[in-house]
MIDOMAR-531300 format. One record per residue (C-alpha): residue number from 1; residue in one letter; x, y, z. Coordinates in steps of 0.05 Angstrom, whole numbers. Each point is the difference from the previous one (the first is absolute). Layout:
BEGIN
<NUM 'a' <X Y Z>>
...
***
This chain:
BEGIN
<1 'm' <-350 159 516>>
<2 't' <42 26 -58>>
<3 'k' <-7 75 -9>>
<4 'y' <-35 20 -65>>
<5 'd' <-4 74 -17>>
<6 'a' <24 50 -51>>
<7 's' <73 -18 14>>
<8 's' <-15 -72 -23>>
<9 'i' <-12 24 -71>>
<10 'k' <65 -3 -39>>
<11 'i' <13 31 -68>>
<12 'l' <51 -42 -38>>
<13 'e' <46 46 -39>>
<14 'g' <28 -12 -70>>
<15 'l' <13 -74 -14>>
<16 'e' <-6 -21 72>>
<17 'a' <-71 -25 -13>>
<18 'v' <25 -48 -53>>
<19 'r' <51 -31 47>>
<20 'k' <-52 -4 56>>
<21 'r' <-52 -36 -44>>
<22 'p' <35 -27 -62>>
<23 'g' <-56 -49 -15>>
<24 'm' <-47 58 -15>>
<25 'y' <45 21 -58>>
<26 'i' <30 -64 -28>>
<27 'g' <-48 -54 25>>
<28 's' <49 -40 44>>
<29 't' <73 -5 22>>
<30 'd' <11 -70 -27>>
<31 'k' <30 -19 -66>>
<32 'r' <-59 28 -38>>
<33 'g' <6 68 35>>
<34 'l' <75 2 -14>>
<35 'h' <-12 -10 -74>>
<36 'h' <-54 52 2>>
<37 'l' <55 51 13>>
<38 'v' <32 -22 -66>>
<39 'w' <-66 7 -38>>
<40 'e' <-10 71 27>>
<41 'i' <66 23 -30>>
<42 'v' <-9 -42 -63>>
<43 'd' <-70 28 -11>>
<44 'n' <31 70 -4>>
<45 's' <46 -24 -56>>
<46 'i' <-57 -36 -35>>
<47 'd' <-42 64 2>>
<48 'e' <55 37 -37>>
<49 'i' <1 -53 -55>>
<50 'i' <-76 -5 -5>>
<51 'n' <-1 74 -13>>
<52 'g' <53 -5 -55>>
<53 'y' <63 18 38>>
<54 'g' <54 -53 -2>>
<55 'd' <-1 -74 -16>>
<56 't' <48 -35 48>>
<57 'i' <-1 -22 73>>
<58 'k' <57 -35 35>>
<59 'i' <-6 -32 69>>
<60 't' <62 -24 38>>
<61 'l' <-1 -42 64>>
<62 'n' <63 23 34>>
<63 'k' <45 -42 44>>
<64 'd' <-13 44 61>>
<65 'l' <-75 -19 -4>>
<66 's' <-19 68 -29>>
<67 'i' <-34 7 -68>>
<68 't' <11 49 -57>>
<69 'i' <-54 20 -50>>
<70 's' <20 42 -60>>
<71 'd' <-39 28 -59>>
<72 'n' <13 46 -59>>
<73 'g' <-62 43 9>>
<74 'r' <1 76 7>>
<75 'g' <33 -1 69>>
<76 'v' <-32 28 63>>
<77 'p' <-5 76 -2>>
<78 'i' <59 32 37>>
<79 'g' <-23 72 10>>
<80 'm' <-20 31 66>>
<81 'h' <-70 -14 23>>
<82 'a' <-48 53 26>>
<83 's' <9 -30 69>>
<84 'g' <72 24 1>>
<85 'k' <29 -70 -7>>
<86 's' <29 -31 -62>>
<87 't' <-52 -38 -41>>
<88 'p' <34 -68 9>>
<89 'e' <0 10 76>>
<90 'v' <-75 15 -2>>
<91 'i' <-14 -61 -44>>
<92 'y' <39 -48 44>>
<93 't' <-19 27 69>>
<94 'v' <-71 29 -5>>
<95 'l' <-62 -45 -4>>
<96 'h' <-49 17 -56>>
<97 'a' <52 40 -38>>
<98 'g' <9 -19 -73>>
<99 'g' <-11 18 -72>>
<100 'k' <-62 -44 -8>>
<101 'f' <-52 46 29>>
<102 'e' <5 48 -58>>
<103 's' <-18 -25 -70>>
<104 's' <56 42 -30>>
<105 'g' <53 -46 31>>
<106 'y' <-29 -68 -19>>
<107 'k' <-57 -17 -47>>
<108 'v' <-2 -71 27>>
<109 's' <27 -25 67>>
<110 'g' <-1 -63 42>>
<111 'g' <32 35 60>>
<112 'l' <-62 40 16>>
<113 'h' <3 13 75>>
<114 'g' <66 39 4>>
<115 'v' <27 -39 60>>
<116 'g' <46 -49 -36>>
<117 'a' <70 29 0>>
<118 's' <-7 33 68>>
<119 'v' <-27 -65 32>>
<120 'v' <59 -39 -28>>
<121 'n' <47 52 30>>
<122 'a' <-36 -3 67>>
<123 'l' <10 -76 3>>
<124 's' <74 1 -21>>
<125 'k' <65 6 39>>
<126 'r' <31 35 -60>>
<127 'm' <-23 30 -66>>
<128 'd' <43 30 -55>>
<129 'v' <-32 36 -59>>
<130 't' <39 21 -62>>
<131 'i' <-35 42 -52>>
<132 'y' <20 12 -73>>
<133 't' <-37 61 -28>>
<134 'd' <11 70 -26>>
<135 'g' <71 -19 -20>>
<136 'k' <19 -13 73>>
<137 'i' <12 -60 45>>
<138 's' <-30 15 68>>
<139 'n' <0 -41 64>>
<140 'i' <-37 -1 66>>
<141 'r' <9 -51 57>>
<142 'f' <-43 -19 59>>
<143 'f' <9 -44 62>>
<144 'd' <-40 -30 58>>
<145 'g' <-70 5 -30>>
<146 'g' <4 63 -41>>
<147 'k' <48 47 35>>
<148 'v' <42 40 -48>>
<149 'e' <73 -21 3>>
<150 's' <24 40 -60>>
<151 'p' <-45 54 -32>>
<152 'l' <-9 3 -75>>
<153 'k' <64 19 -36>>
<154 't' <28 -1 -70>>
<155 'i' <54 -53 -8>>
<156 'g' <13 2 -75>>
<157 'e' <-25 14 -70>>
<158 't' <-37 -46 -47>>
<159 'k' <-38 -5 -66>>
<160 'k' <-46 -56 24>>
<161 't' <-63 2 41>>
<162 'g' <-30 -45 53>>
<163 't' <-2 -16 74>>
<164 't' <38 -52 41>>
<165 'v' <-25 -19 69>>
<166 't' <39 -45 48>>
<167 'f' <-31 -18 67>>
<168 'l' <17 -46 57>>
<169 'p' <-64 -22 36>>
<170 'd' <-2 3 75>>
<171 'y' <5 -75 13>>
<172 'e' <-18 11 73>>
<173 'm' <-70 11 -27>>
<174 'f' <3 -52 -56>>
<175 'k' <26 -57 43>>
<176 'n' <8 -68 -35>>
<177 'a' <-11 33 -68>>
<178 's' <48 10 -57>>
<179 'f' <-4 21 -73>>
<180 's' <-17 -56 -48>>
<181 'y' <32 2 -69>>
<182 't' <-54 -47 -26>>
<183 't' <-58 43 28>>
<184 'i' <29 64 -30>>
<185 'a' <16 -33 -67>>
<186 'e' <-71 -28 -6>>
<187 'r' <-32 68 16>>
<188 'm' <45 37 -49>>
<189 'q' <-13 -52 -55>>
<190 'e' <-73 18 7>>
<191 's' <17 74 -9>>
<192 'a' <39 -17 -63>>
<193 'f' <-60 -38 -28>>
<194 'l' <-45 60 15>>
<195 'l' <46 53 -31>>
<196 'p' <28 -24 -67>>
<197 'n' <51 57 -2>>
<198 'l' <29 -17 68>>
<199 't' <65 -37 12>>
<200 'v' <12 -25 71>>
<201 'e' <65 -28 29>>
<202 'i' <6 -33 68>>
<203 'v' <68 -15 31>>
<204 'd' <16 -40 63>>
<205 'e' <71 17 20>>
<206 'e' <3 -51 56>>
<207 'd' <-20 -61 -42>>
<208 'n' <26 29 -66>>
<209 'k' <-67 -7 -36>>
<210 't' <-29 44 -55>>
<211 's' <-67 3 -36>>
<212 'k' <-21 45 -58>>
<213 'f' <-72 9 -25>>
<214 'h' <-27 34 -63>>
<215 'y' <-63 -21 -38>>
<216 'e' <-19 37 -63>>
<217 'n' <-65 -38 -7>>
<218 'g' <-23 21 69>>
<219 'l' <-64 -34 25>>
<220 'i' <2 -52 -55>>
<221 's' <67 -23 28>>
<222 'f' <-30 2 70>>
<223 'v' <-56 -48 -18>>
<224 'd' <48 -45 -38>>
<225 'y' <42 -2 64>>
<226 'i' <-61 -18 43>>
<227 'n' <-22 -55 -48>>
<228 'e' <69 -28 -13>>
<229 'g' <-3 -76 -2>>
<230 'k' <-76 -1 -4>>
<231 'n' <-43 -25 -58>>
<232 't' <-30 65 -26>>
<233 'l' <-62 4 -46>>
<234 'h' <23 59 -43>>
<235 'k' <51 57 -6>>
<236 'v' <-2 56 50>>
<237 'i' <-56 50 -11>>
<238 'n' <22 72 12>>
<239 'f' <-43 62 -3>>
<240 'n' <2 71 28>>
<241 'g' <-39 64 1>>
<242 's' <-6 67 33>>
<243 'k' <-58 41 27>>
<244 'n' <-4 62 44>>
<245 'g' <76 -3 11>>
<246 'i' <-1 -72 24>>
<247 'd' <43 -47 -42>>
<248 'v' <-18 -74 1>>
<249 'n' <46 -55 -25>>
<250 'i' <-20 -74 5>>
<251 'a' <30 -66 -22>>
<252 'm' <-35 -67 8>>
<253 'q' <7 -72 -19>>
<254 'y' <-37 -65 16>>
<255 'n' <33 -66 19>>
<256 'd' <-30 -69 11>>
<257 's' <1 4 76>>
<258 'y' <-60 13 45>>
<259 'n' <31 60 34>>
<260 'e' <-3 75 -11>>
<261 'n' <59 46 12>>
<262 'i' <-13 74 -7>>
<263 'l' <54 51 19>>
<264 's' <-16 74 2>>
<265 'f' <42 63 5>>
<266 'v' <-12 75 4>>
<267 'n' <56 47 -17>>
<268 'n' <47 -59 6>>
<269 'v' <-23 -15 71>>
<270 'k' <-28 -71 10>>
<271 't' <-72 1 24>>
<272 'g' <1 -67 35>>
<273 'd' <-69 10 29>>
<274 'g' <-30 19 -67>>
<275 'g' <-49 57 -3>>
<276 's' <-44 37 -50>>
<277 'h' <44 -16 -61>>
<278 'e' <-2 -75 13>>
<279 'i' <-76 2 9>>
<280 'g' <-6 38 -66>>
<281 'f' <44 -51 -37>>
<282 'k' <-38 -59 27>>
<283 't' <-67 31 -17>>
<284 'g' <24 18 -70>>
<285 'i' <25 -70 -19>>
<286 't' <-62 -34 29>>
<287 'k' <-45 46 -42>>
<288 'a' <42 -9 -63>>
<289 'f' <-1 -76 3>>
<290 'n' <-74 -4 16>>
<291 'd' <-17 46 -58>>
<292 'y' <43 -41 -48>>
<293 'a' <-29 -66 25>>
<294 'k' <-72 25 -9>>
<295 'a' <15 29 -68>>
<296 'n' <26 -69 -22>>
<297 'n' <-57 -39 34>>
<298 'l' <47 -34 49>>
<299 'i' <-44 21 59>>
<300 'k' <-73 21 0>>
<301 'g' <-38 45 47>>
<302 'k' <19 31 66>>
<303 'd' <5 -66 36>>
<304 'g' <53 -23 -49>>
<305 'n' <48 56 17>>
<306 'l' <73 -15 15>>
<307 'd' <21 20 70>>
<308 'g' <62 42 13>>
<309 's' <37 -61 28>>
<310 'd' <-16 -39 -64>>
<311 'v' <33 50 -46>>
<312 'r' <60 8 46>>
<313 'e' <16 -74 6>>
<314 'g' <71 -10 -26>>
<315 'l' <10 76 -10>>
<316 's' <66 35 12>>
<317 'a' <-4 75 -6>>
<318 'v' <39 63 17>>
<319 'i' <-37 66 8>>
<320 's' <41 64 1>>
<321 'l' <-30 69 8>>
<322 'k' <31 69 0>>
<323 'i' <-43 49 39>>
<324 'p' <13 75 10>>
<325 'e' <13 23 70>>
<326 'n' <-65 39 5>>
<327 'l' <-41 -63 -12>>
<328 'l' <43 -50 38>>
<329 'q' <-30 -31 63>>
<330 'f' <34 -57 36>>
<331 'e' <-28 -34 61>>
<332 'g' <54 0 54>>
<333 'q' <72 25 2>>
<334 't' <27 -64 -31>>
<335 'k' <-43 12 -61>>
<336 'g' <-27 -71 -5>>
<337 'k' <-69 17 -28>>
<338 'l' <-23 51 -51>>
<339 'g' <-59 42 19>>
<340 't' <-7 46 -60>>
<341 'p' <-73 -7 -22>>
<342 'e' <12 22 -72>>
<343 'a' <51 -56 -10>>
<344 'r' <-56 -52 3>>
<345 's' <-43 26 -56>>
<346 'i' <59 20 -44>>
<347 't' <35 -68 7>>
<348 'e' <-66 -36 -12>>
<349 's' <-15 39 -63>>
<350 'i' <70 -8 -30>>
<351 't' <1 -74 18>>
<352 'y' <-70 -14 -28>>
<353 'e' <10 38 -66>>
<354 's' <70 -28 -13>>
<355 'l' <-17 -72 17>>
<356 'k' <-65 3 -39>>
<357 'f' <38 21 -62>>
<358 'f' <54 -52 11>>
<359 'l' <-50 -57 7>>
<360 'e' <-36 20 -63>>
<361 'e' <66 0 -38>>
<362 'n' <28 -64 30>>
<363 'r' <-56 -52 0>>
<364 'e' <46 -60 12>>
<365 'v' <29 31 63>>
<366 'a' <-69 22 23>>
<367 'm' <-28 -70 -7>>
<368 'a' <58 -32 37>>
<369 'i' <-9 47 59>>
<370 'l' <-76 -7 0>>
<371 'd' <4 -75 -3>>
<372 'k' <40 2 65>>
<373 'a' <-47 51 31>>
<374 'l' <-62 -41 -17>>
<375 'k' <30 -63 31>>
<376 's' <14 42 63>>
<377 'k' <-73 21 0>>
<378 'v' <-24 -72 -2>>
<379 'a' <46 -19 57>>
<380 'r' <-20 61 41>>
<381 'e' <-74 -14 -8>>
<382 'a' <10 -73 20>>
<383 'a' <37 22 62>>
<384 'r' <-55 50 17>>
<385 'k' <-53 -54 -5>>
<386 'a' <41 -45 46>>
<387 'r' <5 56 52>>
<388 'e' <-74 14 -4>>
<389 'a' <-15 -73 11>>
<390 'a' <45 0 61>>
<391 'r' <-35 62 28>>
<392 'k' <-68 -34 -9>>
<393 'g' <25 -60 37>>
<394 't' <8 -51 -55>>
<395 'g' <75 2 6>>
<396 'k' <5 19 73>>
<397 's' <8 -69 30>>
<398 'n' <59 -15 -46>>
<399 'k' <34 65 19>>
<400 'e' <-10 -12 74>>
<401 'r' <24 -72 -7>>
<402 'v' <64 21 -36>>
<403 'l' <16 52 54>>
<404 's' <-22 -41 60>>
<405 'e' <49 -54 -19>>
<406 'k' <60 47 2>>
<407 'l' <-12 70 27>>
<408 't' <4 17 74>>
<409 'k' <-35 67 4>>
<410 'a' <13 61 44>>
<411 't' <-56 19 47>>
<412 'g' <9 75 -4>>
<413 'k' <-47 41 -43>>
<414 'd' <48 57 -19>>
<415 'w' <28 -24 -67>>
<416 'k' <56 52 0>>
<417 'k' <29 -31 64>>
<418 'n' <-9 -72 -23>>
<419 'e' <57 -39 -31>>
<420 'l' <-1 -61 -46>>
<421 'f' <61 -44 3>>
<422 'l' <12 -44 -61>>
<423 'v' <44 -54 32>>
<424 'e' <42 -51 -37>>
<425 'g' <-18 -70 22>>
<426 'd' <-52 -31 47>>
<427 's' <51 -10 56>>
<428 'a' <19 74 4>>
<429 'g' <-73 18 -11>>
<430 'g' <-19 -42 61>>
<431 's' <53 34 42>>
<432 'a' <-23 69 -23>>
<433 'k' <-72 -17 18>>
<434 't' <20 -20 71>>
<435 'f' <34 64 22>>
<436 'r' <-32 52 -45>>
<437 'n' <-38 62 25>>
<438 'r' <-70 -28 -11>>
<439 'e' <-32 69 -5>>
<440 't' <43 28 -56>>
<441 'q' <38 -58 -33>>
<442 'a' <-28 -51 -50>>
<443 'i' <39 -59 -26>>
<444 'l' <-5 -33 -68>>
<445 'p' <50 -58 -10>>
<446 'l' <23 -13 -71>>
<447 'r' <20 -68 -27>>
<448 'g' <61 4 -45>>
<449 'k' <10 49 -57>>
<450 'v' <-58 37 -30>>
<451 'l' <-15 12 -74>>
<452 'n' <46 45 -39>>
<453 'c' <-49 55 -19>>
<454 'e' <42 36 -52>>
<455 'k' <-39 -33 -57>>
<456 'a' <-63 -16 39>>
<457 's' <-71 26 -13>>
<458 'n' <-56 12 50>>
<459 'h' <-27 -68 -21>>
<460 'd' <66 -33 19>>
<461 'i' <-4 33 69>>
<462 'e' <-71 -23 10>>
<463 'a' <22 -71 -15>>
<464 'n' <59 1 48>>
<465 'a' <-18 -22 71>>
<466 'e' <58 35 37>>
<467 'l' <-9 68 -34>>
<468 'k' <-76 -5 6>>
<469 'q' <9 -8 75>>
<470 'i' <42 64 2>>
<471 'e' <-52 37 -42>>
<472 'y' <-57 -23 45>>
<473 'a' <39 16 64>>
<474 'i' <17 71 -22>>
<475 'g' <-70 10 -26>>
<476 'a' <12 61 -44>>
<477 'g' <-9 -29 -70>>
<478 'l' <49 -17 -55>>
<479 'g' <31 35 -60>>
<480 'a' <-37 62 -23>>
<481 'd' <-53 -11 55>>
<482 'f' <51 2 57>>
<483 'd' <-12 55 51>>
<484 'p' <49 5 59>>
<485 'e' <-53 37 41>>
<486 'e' <-42 -64 -2>>
<487 's' <57 -42 30>>
<488 'n' <-10 -39 64>>
<489 'y' <71 17 21>>
<490 'g' <43 63 4>>
<491 'k' <63 -42 -8>>
<492 'v' <11 -63 -41>>
<493 'i' <66 -32 23>>
<494 'i' <38 -53 -38>>
<495 'm' <36 -45 50>>
<496 't' <47 -53 -30>>
<497 'd' <63 -38 18>>
<498 'a' <67 37 -7>>
<499 'd' <25 -46 -56>>
<500 'v' <-2 -4 -76>>
<501 'd' <-69 -33 -1>>
<502 'g' <-27 53 48>>
<503 's' <26 55 -45>>
<504 'h' <-31 -32 -61>>
<505 'i' <-68 -3 35>>
<506 'q' <7 73 18>>
<507 'i' <13 18 -73>>
<508 'l' <-59 -42 -25>>
<509 'l' <-46 34 50>>
<510 'i' <26 69 -16>>
<511 't' <-12 -15 -74>>
<512 'f' <-72 -20 16>>
<513 'f' <-13 64 40>>
<514 'y' <34 43 -53>>
<515 'r' <-42 -29 -56>>
<516 'f' <-67 -9 33>>
<517 'm' <-1 44 62>>
<518 'r' <48 55 -19>>
<519 'p' <-37 55 39>>
<520 'l' <16 -40 63>>
<521 'i' <74 13 -13>>
<522 'e' <-12 72 -21>>
<523 'a' <-38 12 66>>
<524 'g' <60 -27 40>>
<525 'm' <-39 -59 28>>
<526 'l' <46 -58 -22>>
<527 'y' <58 -21 45>>
<528 'i' <53 -54 6>>
<529 'a' <16 -27 69>>
<530 't' <74 -10 14>>
<531 'p' <11 -55 51>>
<532 'p' <68 -1 33>>
<533 'l' <55 -43 -30>>
<534 'y' <32 -17 67>>
<535 's' <-13 -9 74>>
<536 'l' <57 11 50>>
<537 'e' <3 -32 69>>
<538 'i' <51 24 51>>
<539 'g' <-2 -39 66>>
<540 'n' <-67 8 36>>
<541 'k' <-18 65 -34>>
<542 'd' <-61 8 -44>>
<543 'k' <10 -17 -74>>
<544 'e' <20 55 -47>>
<545 'y' <-25 1 -71>>
<546 'i' <43 25 -57>>
<547 'a' <-30 20 -67>>
<548 't' <59 -1 -48>>
<549 'd' <69 -29 -11>>
<550 'e' <30 70 6>>
<551 'e' <-33 10 68>>
<552 'l' <26 -68 23>>
<553 'e' <71 18 -19>>
<554 'e' <-5 66 39>>
<555 'r' <-29 -36 60>>
<556 'k' <55 -53 -1>>
<557 'k' <51 55 12>>
<558 't' <-30 13 68>>
<559 'l' <-8 -72 22>>
<560 'k' <44 -33 54>>
<561 'g' <-2 -69 29>>
<562 'n' <-48 -55 -21>>
<563 'y' <-60 14 -43>>
<564 'k' <-45 -38 -48>>
<565 'i' <-24 24 -68>>
<566 'q' <-58 -33 -37>>
<567 'r' <-15 14 -73>>
<568 'f' <-75 -2 -15>>
<569 'k' <-11 -33 -68>>
<570 'g' <-76 5 4>>
<571 'l' <-57 29 40>>
<572 'g' <-19 -69 23>>
<573 'e' <66 -6 39>>
<574 'm' <-23 55 48>>
<575 'd' <-44 -12 61>>
<576 'a' <-68 32 -7>>
<577 'd' <17 54 51>>
<578 'e' <66 13 -35>>
<579 'l' <-35 9 -67>>
<580 'y' <-49 50 31>>
<581 'k' <52 40 39>>
<582 't' <50 6 -57>>
<583 't' <-43 4 -63>>
<584 'm' <-72 18 18>>
<585 'e' <-1 44 62>>
<586 'p' <-4 75 -15>>
<587 'g' <59 35 32>>
<588 'n' <47 -59 -7>>
<589 'r' <-11 -23 -72>>
<590 'r' <31 27 -63>>
<591 'l' <-45 10 -60>>
<592 'w' <20 21 -70>>
<593 'r' <-54 40 -35>>
<594 'v' <-6 -16 -74>>
<595 'n' <2 66 -39>>
<596 'l' <-11 16 -73>>
<597 't' <47 58 -14>>
<598 'd' <15 -10 -74>>
<599 'a' <-59 -29 -38>>
<600 'a' <38 -7 -66>>
<601 'l' <58 -37 32>>
<602 'a' <-46 -44 42>>
<603 'e' <-38 -20 -63>>
<604 'k' <65 -19 -36>>
<605 'r' <30 -37 59>>
<606 'i' <-61 -42 16>>
<607 'h' <-10 -18 -73>>
<608 'l' <73 -16 -8>>
<609 'l' <7 -42 63>>
<610 'm' <-68 -33 1>>
<611 'g' <-17 -4 -74>>
<612 'd' <11 -58 -48>>
<613 'q' <62 24 -38>>
<614 'v' <59 -38 29>>
<615 'e' <61 31 -33>>
<616 'p' <-11 73 20>>
<617 'r' <-14 -22 71>>
<618 'k' <63 -43 2>>
<619 'e' <41 58 -27>>
<620 'w' <-27 49 52>>
<621 'i' <11 -49 57>>
<622 'n' <72 -13 -20>>
<623 'e' <14 75 -2>>
<624 'n' <-36 20 64>>
<625 'v' <-3 -58 49>>
<626 'd' <54 -16 51>>
<627 'f' <-1 -76 2>>
<628 't' <41 -1 65>>
<629 'l' <-66 16 35>>
<630 'e' <-26 -68 -20>>
<631 'd' <59 -31 36>>
<632 'd' <-20 39 62>>
<633 'f' <-70 -29 -3>>
<634 'r' <28 -70 0>>
<635 'k' <44 9 61>>
***
């Protein structure tokens, strides 16, 4: 038996705790975690600008895989700290040390927890900090997770102010991850939208690429960007207000789609999981539209009220709040959800009063939006009646008939362990049924390509047999009524051929889930199976399965004598046991989880690639797609 006594209790000193459990501080050690290091340093620069110090940030991806972030803020204080160390050494080596715990340093801050810079240092092989302040240029350098290599020293004189941080991540921790120019540019473009006085420059030295962002019209430009290429109903509505120290700025615009797209930020930090400010905004617009509709006799009585989903159909909106440090409450270190209670009532009040005034002054716009909302109400109520009929039994036989024809269910009762495979083709579907794990794996074969849902309504989905089968199988509703907790499966797995048609089916299905079951993606429940591209036979040995062309080329370097390579063009070419072992069996299979990391970009990409405007799509494809891949598919 392992000894467990007082000597088993270990106190991790300094930054050792961060290196021991990095996921506690940055969420993960994959690509997302690596970029979280960038955001921690960038947030410090943003906080300077939010509070009126500086207006420029430059980010450089260096050839040696390090990254440099510079700003022209006040510069980190360079005096001696009460601890006996220089202030920069304290900031970059001590957890929970920073200028954001005292209101005198920052009125508003996104970097609330005081662990950012020191955590980045802890997870870096090298960090170099140059500070421009008090007429001096000062420098301090660290190595191997925060050890001081060169203490703070003056290296010159200057008239400018600001801080420049260069760090090389410890890639032993961030294996298979690298900085993405595109990811960083997209995030910094958002910051430029949110701060009209900010100019951001991103440079990639390796690929010789540069981007520069500056938007004087702020959130109006942001909404224009989100709705680019869409048929909008009116010009962007922009309003703001302030109460009890909380500043609220909102821009919104309706388009002719059936989808809502609301992005929210607090102190320039994206609140991807929403929170009290989003609830306040949604409540405010619902109340404003209902009051206007009643005042103009468009609806009558309580039963005629518009639902929140009705007034948000086709809405694109950006919510940006500035909240003082003493009121700011995030849920979790990664700051994904706002918890500040006051933000709800203040956002609701400003939204309601501003929108009420706008609607009264702009009748034509008000009627165009309400016409759309009232049509949504009619469709919603029709769908509700159909569901009620199904619950009472009048529609039950049809539902069971549709599913019994196609779906092979799992026998297990724990929905979180159960998996639904959406399989391209009846042949592959039959193979998958033969060797599946009957307790946890359900199979739903799909015939051909499903409906492109980019311009589809709930009614269109109800009328489409293939998508209706998926909806019935998952069992968690559709559109605004979808609830991932009601799902029959913890994983929904798209399994298609490794060819152009298979990729197209994947995209069509992802578009369906994004538009009508988006919480499924946000909950991390949607996956793509990756069947191997090749099998390799060497003499009498068991077959090897190789996932990619790159892996095949590496494997070929080690091969001697006779061997046989087979390229799988479709799932149906595999034996049933091969399909199970390579693509379905936990432990052997490879699954890609579908994530939604940038809602604004996802909205633009899906509309661009799956919408009905041909020329913008053709232009994007010509600029971004490597057509040699299509040749590989044909080989």
